[in-house]
N, C-alpha and C positions, 0 to 999 in steps of 0.2 A: 135587159139582162146585163149589159155592160155596166150600168150604174150599180147593180147589185154586186158585180165582181169588183168594182172599184172600191166599194165600201166594205167588202167582206173582211178584209184585213183589219180595218178599224173596228168592225163589230166583234170579231174574234178577240181582239186586244181588249176591248171594253168588257166583254164577258169574263175573260180571264182575270182582269184587274178586279172586277166586281166580286169574283169568287175568291181571289187570292188574298185580298185585304182582310176579310173576316176570318179566313183560315189562319193567317199569320197572327192575328190578335188572339184567336182561340189557343193557338200553340203557345204563345207567350204567357197567357194566363194559366194554362195547364202546367207549364214548367214552374211557374211561380207557386202554384198550389202544391205541386209535388215537392218542391224545396221546403215549403213550410211544413208539410207533413213529415218530411225526413228530419227536420229540426225538432219537431214535437216528439217523434219517436226516440231520438237520441236523448232528449230531456227525460222522457219517461223511463228509459233504460237506466239513466244515471240515478233517477229517484229510486228505482227498485234496488239498485246497487247500495245506495245509502240505507234503505230499509233493511237489507240483509246485514250490512255492517252494524247497524244499530241493534238488531236482534242478536248478532254474535257478541257484541260488546255487553249487552245485558246478560246473556248467558254466562259470559266470563265473570262478570261481577257476582252473579248468583252463585256460581261455583266457588269463587273466592270467599264469599260470605259463609257458605256451607263449611268450607275447610276451616275458616277462622272460628266458627261456632263449635266445630268438632274438636279442634285443638284447644279451644278456650283462650285464644289470643289472636290479636290482629297482626298479621305479618305483611311482608312486602307484596304478596300476591294481591291482597285487597287494595292496596294503594295503586299498584300497577293497573289492575282492572278498572278502578275508578278513574284513573288518568286516561285510559284508553276510551272509556265510555264518554268522558268529557270531550275528548278530541273528536270522536265520531259525531257527537251531538252538535258540536260547533260547525263541523264540516257540513252536516245536513242542514243546519239553520242557515248558513251562508248560501248554500245552494238554493234553498227555498226562497230566500230573500232576493237572490239574483233572478230566479225564475219569475217572481212577482214583479220585479222592476222591468224585466224584459216584456212581460205581458201588458204592463201599463203603458210603456212607451213604444 
């Protein structure tokens, strides 16, 4: 009985260590996965924002074209809408290129 009591502390320490190491590794990888999911969610939201901006820019250009056709002349509205559409398209393209590069490396 004395031998068992003598090694009881060492046995408890060994069991706790054996259980603690896998738990710590699991927690580390779980945090890593959660961080990756959060980054993916942020990128998805940014992509959706660019989609909405692109749709809005296209609607502005369509409206400017309708006004220009109705009035029979191209005015500043058409140029401004085309400039806005070009800016949004370039922003979206740059974002998609960055996302592609981030996923490659």
